TILOBA-525512 format. One line per 10 residues: number of its first residue (from 0); for each residue x, y, z of N, C-alpha, C. Coordinates in steps of 0.2 Angstrom, whole numbers, m for minus. Last residue first. Example, Ala and Ser with C-alpha at 12.3 -4.5 7.8 and 13.67 -1.06 7.14 Angstrom:
<kelos>
1 = 64/m11/35/68/m5/36/64/0/39  66/m28/39/62/m22/39/66/m16/39
</kelos>
This chain:
<kelos>
317 = m85/m131/m21/m80/m129/m25/m77/m137/m29  m96/m134/m12/m95/m131/m17/m91/m132/m23  m90/m133/2/m96/m139/m1/m94/m139/m10  m81/m124/2/m80/m129/1/m84/m133/1  m92/m115/0/m87/m115/m2/m83/m121/m3  m99/m113/12/m103/m116/6/m96/m116/0  m87/m113/20/m94/m119/21/m95/m117/17  m88/m96/16/m82/m103/19/m84/m109/16  m102/m93/19/m96/m92/13/m91/m98/11  m100/m93/37/m106/m99/28/m103/m98/20
307 = m89/m87/38/m90/m93/39/m95/m97/36  m96/m72/37/m91/m75/32/m89/m83/31  m106/m75/44/m107/m73/38/m101/m76/34  m100/m73/56/m104/m81/54/m105/m79/46  m92/m59/56/m90/m68/58/m95/m76/54  m105/m53/60/m103/m52/51/m96/m63/52  m115/m64/71/m111/m59/69/m106/m58/62  m133/m61/71/m129/m65/74/m124/m61/69  m147/m57/67/m145/m57/77/m141/m62/76  m150/m53/55/m153/m60/57/m149/m59/63
297 = m148/m37/55/m155/m39/53/m154/m46/53  m134/m40/56/m135/m38/63/m144/m37/58  m130/m47/46/m130/m51/52/m134/m45/57  m131/m36/34/m135/m41/36/m136/m47/42  m122/m28/40/m128/m26/39/m134/m31/38  m112/m35/38/m112/m35/42/m121/m31/45  m113/m38/24/m112/m42/27/m113/m39/35  m110/m21/19/m114/m25/16/m116/m31/21  m96/m20/24/m102/m15/28/m108/m19/26  m91/m29/16/m90/m30/24/m96/m25/26
287 = m90/m21/2/m93/m30/8/m96/m32/14  m86/m9/5/m91/m9/2/m96/m18/7  m71/m4/17/m74/m7/8/m82/m11/9  m67/3/26/m69/6/22/m74/2/15  m59/m9/30/m64/m6/37/m70/0/31  m57/m24/17/m54/m18/24/m61/m14/26  m60/m30/6/m62/m32/15/m60/m29/19  m63/m31/m12/m61/m27/m3/m64/m29/2  m69/m46/m21/m72/m38/m16/m67/m37/m12  m67/m51/m34/m62/m53/m28/m63/m45/m24
277 = m76/m48/m45/m74/m56/m42/m70/m58/m34  m86/m34/m47/m77/m37/m44/m77/m42/m42  m92/m23/m61/m91/m30/m55/m85/m29/m55  m100/m6/m62/m94/m12/m64/m95/m18/m56  m113/m1/m67/m106/1/m71/m99/m3/m69  m128/m4/m73/m122/m9/m70/m117/m4/m72  m144/5/m66/m136/5/m71/m133/m1/m69  m162/8/m65/m153/6/m63/m148/3/m67  m171/22/m64/m167/14/m67/m160/15/m66  m176/32/m59/m176/27/m54/m173/21/m60
267 = m172/47/m65/m179/44/m66/m184/36/m62  m162/49/m60/m168/52/m57/m173/50/m61  m154/31/m58/m153/38/m62/m158/42/m59  m143/23/m49/m148/23/m50/m150/33/m53  m127/10/m54/m131/20/m52/m138/17/m52  m118/m3/m43/m125/1/m50/m126/8/m46  m108/m14/m46/m106/m4/m44/m114/m5/m47  m107/m28/m36/m108/m25/m43/m109/m16/m38  m97/m43/m31/m98/m35/m30/m100/m28/m34  m98/m58/m25/m96/m52/m28/m98/m46/m27
257 = m96/m77/m23/m97/m69/m20/m93/m64/m24  m99/m88/m27/m98/m88/m21/m101/m79/m20  m98/m84/m45/m99/m89/m38/m95/m87/m33  m102/m79/m61/m100/m80/m55/m102/m83/m52  m110/m80/m74/m107/m87/m70/m102/m83/m66  m114/m68/m80/m106/m69/m79/m103/m74/m79  m129/m69/m75/m125/m66/m83/m116/m66/m84  m126/m68/m61/m129/m75/m64/m126/m74/m72  m124/m56/m55/m118/m60/m53/m118/m68/m58  m130/m47/m65/m126/m47/m66/m122/m52/m65
247 = m141/m52/m55/m143/m55/m65/m134/m52/m66  m138/m48/m45/m140/m55/m44/m139/m57/m54  m138/m33/m48/m131/m38/m47/m133/m42/m44  m152/m31/m50/m145/m31/m56/m141/m34/m55  m157/m34/m41/m158/m39/m42/m154/m35/m47  m153/m23/m32/m152/m30/m29/m153/m35/m35  m160/m12/m36/m151/m13/m39/m148/m21/m34  m172/m14/m34/m170/m14/m43/m160/m15/m42  m174/m15/m21/m174/m19/m23/m169/m19/m31  m170/m2/m17/m166/m5/m14/m166/m12/m20
237 = m180/5/m23/m173/6/m26/m171/1/m25  m192/1/m16/m192/m2/m26/m184/1/m28  m190/4/m4/m190/m2/m5/m189/m4/m13  m181/20/m4/m186/16/m5/m184/9/m6  m169/25/8/m169/23/1/m176/18/1  m164/32/19/m170/35/17/m172/31/7  m157/20/24/m158/28/29/m165/29/24  m149/9/15/m156/9/19/m162/14/26  m135/15/22/m137/6/23/m144/11/23  m121/22/17/m127/23/19/m131/16/19
227 = m105/32/20/m109/24/17/m116/22/19  m96/45/14/m102/43/17/m105/37/15  m79/48/11/m86/45/8/m89/44/15  m68/53/17/m70/58/9/m78/56/9  m67/45/28/m67/54/29/m69/56/24  m52/35/27/m58/37/29/m60/46/30  m48/30/11/m46/34/15/m48/37/21  m53/20/0/m49/17/6/m45/22/12  m61/28/m8/m63/23/m7/m58/19/2  m53/42/m9/m59/42/m7/m62/36/m3
217 = m41/37/m17/m40/39/m9/m47/40/m8  m48/31/m26/m46/26/m23/m44/30/m17  m63/39/m32/m57/38/m32/m53/32/m26  m76/47/m34/m78/44/m29/m70/37/m30  m75/64/m31/m73/58/m38/m72/54/m32  m82/74/m19/m80/72/m23/m79/66/m28  m87/66/m7/m88/71/m9/m80/72/m14  m101/50/m11/m93/54/m9/m92/60/m9  m111/42/m2/m110/48/m6/m104/52/m5  m117/27/m7/m110/29/m7/m111/35/m10
207 = m128/14/1/m126/18/m4/m120/21/m2  m126/m4/m2/m123/1/2/m123/8/m1  m139/m16/1/m135/m11/m2/m132/m9/2  m139/m34/9/m142/m26/9/m136/m20/5  m134/m42/m3/m136/m43/3/m135/m35/5  m142/m54/m15/m140/m49/m15/m140/m46/m6  m137/m71/m17/m142/m68/m16/m138/m62/m14  m133/m90/m23/m134/m80/m23/m138/m76/m23  m138/m102/m12/m138/m100/m19/m137/m93/m19  m137/m106/2/m144/m109/m3/m144/m105/m10
197 = m127/m104/5/m128/m109/7/m134/m111/2  m123/m90/4/m123/m94/11/m127/m99/10  m114/m83/m8/m120/m89/m8/m116/m90/0  m120/m65/m10/m117/m71/m10/m120/m77/m9  m113/m47/m18/m119/m54/m17/m114/m59/m14  m117/m30/m14/m113/m37/m11/m118/m42/m15  m118/m16/m22/m122/m23/m18/m116/m28/m20  m115/2/m19/m111/m3/m20/m118/m11/m16  m123/13/m28/m125/9/m23/m116/5/m24  m127/31/m30/m123/26/m32/m124/20/m26
187 = m139/42/m41/m136/39/m35/m132/34/m33  m130/51/m54/m139/48/m51/m135/45/m44  m126/51/m71/m128/54/m67/m132/50/m60  m115/41/m80/m122/41/m79/m124/47/m72  m107/46/m95/m105/45/m88/m117/46/m87  m102/31/m106/m104/40/m105/m109/38/m99  m83/29/m109/m90/29/m108/m96/34/m106  m71/21/m114/m72/29/m114/m81/27/m111  m60/13/m109/m66/14/m108/m68/20/m110  m41/8/m116/m47/15/m110/m53/12/m113
177 = m29/m1/m114/m34/m1/m115/m39/4/m111  m19/m4/m104/m16/m1/m110/m23/0/m117  m17/2/m87/m17/0/m93/m18/3/m99  m11/15/m79/m13/10/m77/m16/3/m83  m7/26/m90/m5/22/m81/m7/17/m81  m21/27/m97/m15/21/m99/m9/22/m94  m26/35/m87/m31/30/m87/m22/24/m90  m20/49/m90/m20/45/m85/m23/36/m83  m22/50/m103/m12/47/m102/m15/44/m93  m33/54/m104/m31/47/m107/m25/44/m105
167 = m34/64/m97/m39/57/m94/m37/53/m98  m27/76/m107/m25/74/m98/m29/66/m95  m39/71/m117/m30/71/m116/m27/68/m111  m49/79/m112/m49/73/m115/m41/69/m113  m52/91/m109/m49/86/m102/m46/80/m104  m55/97/m119/m49/99/m118/m47/95/m112  m70/92/m121/m65/90/m125/m59/92/m124  m75/90/m104/m78/94/m110/m68/90/m115  m78/83/m91/m82/87/m93/m82/90/m99  m74/67/m84/m70/72/m90/m78/78/m92
157 = m67/60/m71/m73/60/m75/m70/67/m82  m55/46/m75/m55/52/m74/m65/52/m76  m44/32/m67/m53/33/m69/m53/41/m68  m35/27/m61/m32/30/m69/m41/31/m68  m43/16/m49/m34/18/m52/m36/20/m58  m54/10/m45/m55/17/m49/m48/20/m50  m53/m4/m40/m54/3/m34/m51/10/m38  m44/m9/m56/m48/m10/m49/m48/m4/m44  m42/m11/m73/m41/m10/m66/m46/m9/m60  m46/m13/m87/m43/m20/m83/m40/m18/m75
147 = m49/m3/m95/m51/m10/m95/m50/m15/m88  m48/12/m86/m44/7/m89/m49/2/m91  m61/26/m90/m55/21/m86/m53/15/m89  m69/40/m92/m61/38/m95/m61/33/m88  m83/47/m94/m79/43/m90/m73/39/m95  m93/63/m98/m90/55/m102/m85/53/m93  m104/74/m97/m99/72/m95/m97/63/m98  m105/75/m116/m100/74/m109/m107/75/m104  m109/63/m128/m113/67/m124/m108/69/m116  m101/56/m141/m104/57/m137/m105/64/m135
137 = m97/57/m155/m99/53/m152/m106/55/m147  m89/68/m155/m95/67/m161/m100/65/m159  m78/65/m147/m81/72/m145/m89/71/m148  m73/56/m153/m75/54/m148/m81/60/m147  m66/61/m164/m73/57/m164/m78/55/m159  m57/68/m157/m60/73/m162/m70/67/m164  m50/57/m153/m53/60/m149/m59/65/m153  m45/53/m165/m47/49/m163/m51/53/m157  m37/65/m171/m42/60/m174/m48/55/m168  m28/66/m159/m34/70/m162/m38/68/m164
127 = m20/52/m160/m22/57/m155/m28/62/m156  m18/41/m171/m19/48/m172/m22/51/m165  m16/29/m179/m21/34/m179/m20/40/m179  m6/24/m169/m8/24/m176/m11/27/m179  m9/30/m157/m2/31/m158/m2/29/m167  m21/25/m154/m21/29/m154/m11/32/m157  m19/9/m154/m23/12/m159/m23/20/m159  m10/7/m143/m9/6/m150/m13/12/m156  m20/8/m131/m15/14/m132/m12/13/m140  m37/3/m137/m30/3/m138/m27/10/m137
117 = m54/7/m133/m49/12/m137/m41/7/m134  m70/6/m132/m64/1/m129/m59/5/m133  m83/15/m127/m79/12/m132/m74/11/m130  m103/14/m124/m95/14/m123/m92/12/m128  m117/16/m114/m115/16/m120/m106/17/m118  m119/10/m98/m119/16/m103/m116/14/m109  m134/m6/m96/m125/m3/m95/m125/3/m100  m145/m15/m92/m143/m6/m92/m137/m8/m89  m145/m30/m98/m145/m29/m92/m142/m21/m94  m145/m39/m109/m153/m36/m108/m151/m34/m100
107 = m136/m46/m113/m141/m53/m107/m147/m48/m105  m129/m38/m120/m134/m45/m125/m138/m49/m119  m125/m30/m106/m129/m28/m112/m133/m31/m116  m117/m41/m104/m121/m40/m101/m124/m36/m105  m104/m42/m113/m108/m47/m109/m116/m46/m107  m102/m28/m113/m104/m33/m118/m111/m38/m120  m97/m28/m101/m101/m23/m103/m106/m26/m109  m86/m38/m99/m92/m37/m95/m99/m33/m98  m79/m31/m112/m80/m38/m111/m84/m38/m106  m72/m20/m102/m78/m18/m111/m79/m25/m112
97 = m66/m24/m91/m74/m20/m91/m77/m22/m98  m63/m40/m88/m63/m33/m92/m68/m28/m94  m67/m47/m77/m61/m42/m76/m60/m37/m80  m78/m56/m81/m78/m52/m76/m71/m45/m79  m71/m65/m89/m77/m60/m91/m76/m54/m86  m62/m72/m81/m60/m67/m87/m65/m63/m89  m69/m77/m71/m66/m70/m71/m65/m66/m76  m77/m88/m76/m80/m80/m76/m79/m76/m74  m67/m93/m80/m68/m92/m83/m73/m85/m82  m60/m95/m67/m57/m93/m70/m62/m88/m77
87 = m75/m95/m51/m70/m100/m58/m65/m96/m64  m76/m86/m41/m75/m87/m46/m69/m92/m49  m73/m92/m24/m76/m85/m26/m77/m88/m35  m62/m102/m13/m67/m100/m13/m68/m92/m19  m58/m118/m22/m55/m110/m16/m61/m108/m18  m47/m133/m20/m54/m128/m22/m56/m122/m18  m34/m136/m26/m35/m134/m20/m45/m131/m23  m26/m141/m37/m30/m146/m33/m32/m144/m28  m17/m137/m45/m12/m138/m39/m17/m142/m35  m22/m132/m53/m19/m134/m58/m16/m138/m50
77 = m33/m121/m49/m36/m127/m52/m30/m133/m53  m23/m113/m45/m28/m115/m41/m29/m124/m42  m22/m105/m57/m14/m111/m53/m18/m116/m47  m33/m103/m60/m31/m108/m65/m24/m112/m61  m34/m93/m52/m39/m98/m50/m38/m104/m56  m23/m84/m56/m22/m87/m50/m29/m93/m49  m31/m78/m71/m24/m83/m67/m23/m88/m60  m44/m73/m69/m43/m79/m68/m37/m81/m70  m43/m59/m64/m42/m60/m72/m40/m71/m74  m38/m56/m54/m45/m57/m54/m47/m58/m61
67 = m27/m58/m48/m32/m61/m45/m37/m61/m47  m19/m52/m60/m19/m59/m59/m23/m60/m52  m26/m37/m56/m21/m39/m63/m24/m49/m63  m34/m38/m42/m31/m32/m48/m30/m37/m51  m30/m40/m26/m35/m39/m28/m32/m33/m35  m34/m57/m18/m28/m51/m22/m33/m49/m27  m39/m67/m10/m40/m60/m11/m34/m54/m12  m43/m84/m11/m40/m78/m14/m42/m70/m11  m43/m95/2/m48/m91/m1/m44/m82/m5  m42/m111/2/m40/m107/m1/m46/m101/m2
57 = m47/m125/10/m49/m124/6/m44/m114/5  m38/m135/18/m43/m138/15/m48/m134/9  m20/m137/15/m27/m132/16/m34/m135/13  m7/m135/15/m13/m143/15/m18/m137/16  4/m132/18/0/m130/24/m5/m135/22  16/m137/10/17/m137/17/10/m136/21  5/m132/m3/11/m137/m1/11/m141/8  9/m118/2/3/m120/1/4/m128/1  23/m116/1/19/m115/6/14/m117/7  26/m118/m12/27/m121/m6/25/m120/1
47 = 18/m107/m20/15/m118/m20/19/m121/m14  24/m98/m16/17/m98/m12/17/m107/m13  36/m92/m18/36/m99/m14/30/m100/m13  35/m82/m25/39/m88/m28/37/m95/m23  21/m76/m21/26/m73/m22/29/m81/m27  6/m71/m12/8/m71/m20/15/m70/m21  7/m75/6/8/m67/m1/8/m74/m6  m4/m81/16/1/m80/9/0/m77/7  m12/m83/33/m13/m79/26/m6/m79/21  m21/m96/39/m12/m94/35/m14/m88/32
37 = m32/m101/49/m31/m99/43/m24/m96/44  m40/m113/58/m36/m112/55/m35/m107/51  m57/m108/66/m54/m107/58/m47/m109/58  m65/m100/75/m65/m108/76/m58/m109/69  m70/m88/71/m76/m94/71/m72/m102/72  m58/m80/74/m63/m80/77/m68/m86/78  m54/m84/60/m50/m89/68/m55/m86/72  m62/m76/50/m61/m84/52/m59/m88/58  m57/m63/57/m66/m65/56/m65/m74/56  m44/m63/51/m45/m64/58/m55/m65/59
27 = m45/m66/39/m40/m72/43/m44/m72/48  m52/m53/36/m54/m59/34/m50/m65/38  m40/m44/37/m48/m44/42/m52/m51/40  m29/m49/28/m30/m50/37/m35/m49/39  m34/m45/16/m32/m54/17/m32/m54/27  m36/m34/17/m42/m38/16/m39/m43/20  m22/m29/17/m29/m27/22/m33/m30/24  m17/m35/3/m16/m39/10/m22/m33/17  m25/m27/m4/m24/m34/m3/m21/m35/2  m20/m14/m3/m28/m17/0/m29/m23/0
17 = m5/m15/m5/m7/m14/0/m15/m15/2  m8/m19/m19/m4/m27/m15/m6/m23/m8  m15/m14/m33/m16/m14/m26/m15/m19/m20  m3/m15/m43/m7/m9/m40/m10/m6/m32  3/m29/m39/m1/m27/m42/m2/m19/m40  11/m44/m33/14/m38/m38/7/m35/m40  4/m49/m19/3/m51/m24/7/m44/m29  m9/m50/m6/m3/m46/m8/m4/m46/m17  m18/m66/m2/m16/m59/m2/m8/m56/m5  m25/m80/3/m19/m75/m2/m20/m70/m4
7 = m27/m89/16/m29/m84/12/m26/m80/9  m32/m106/18/m25/m102/16/m29/m97/10  m40/m115/31/m39/m114/25/m33/m107/24  m45/m131/38/m39/m125/37/m38/m122/31  m59/m137/48/m54/m132/42/m49/m129/42  m56/m144/64/m58/m138/61/m55/m139/55  m63/m162/65/m57/m156/63/m60/m151/60  m77/m166/71/m73/m165/65/m70/m162/67
</kelos>
């Protein structure tokens, strides 16, 4: 059999363009190590022509944020007739909006912090002070303020008192038109990758995130501010609880092939859903590659083999 031909889609005009390009190059290199013919394509006006010229067997979209995760790019690939790695448009639309995902998961009896989603237009019409006064009455501090449709913690703030709320809203609205105001959950933070390696989606080894300060965009992608720990002093019960919630989230939102769920385990041992990503980052400091590498070590093989399993499963099931 001839080796598969794969188009890795990266870049695009999003806030996370550089991270996406980095992710795309790393995945392409890994697939090439497995003998796959790979081409990295930017998402621009020449994309469809380049796809037609390449005629790939499978497309692996790694565009982070906006069109890469809201179902738009996935719908385009369906229109063009290309099978692809990752979630179909329906699941992408549920997962890409944090307020929608939280509502769906809460209804599925998954632990989700209490939250309120407020569009920027409502603040203009009703008045900033009036709304923030209600927020102060309704919630206990600290609070998390973040855009409903941004990734990599862009526009995210931890607010400890009423005076910090206006500034947090301004930062949030720089990245999106709707703010999610969410009860802060203190505890240990884990990133849990889920992958279908041929027998259905399963959670990979959880990666604990130990950050000095806020786990924001700078901390995620610039080495030194975060320590990533896999099963160093984590009990089996905690590992299983965060893996279970990640698998439950993957199923409840109708996701496919790969995802990454952010989970916090509070002091009582309760696991809470925080966020979901249908196009996980694949850089050196990203959670998914670290989890894949841990699984590969456990099974005595390479991380290239894990990516190849994901790809071949997607080719068969798309």
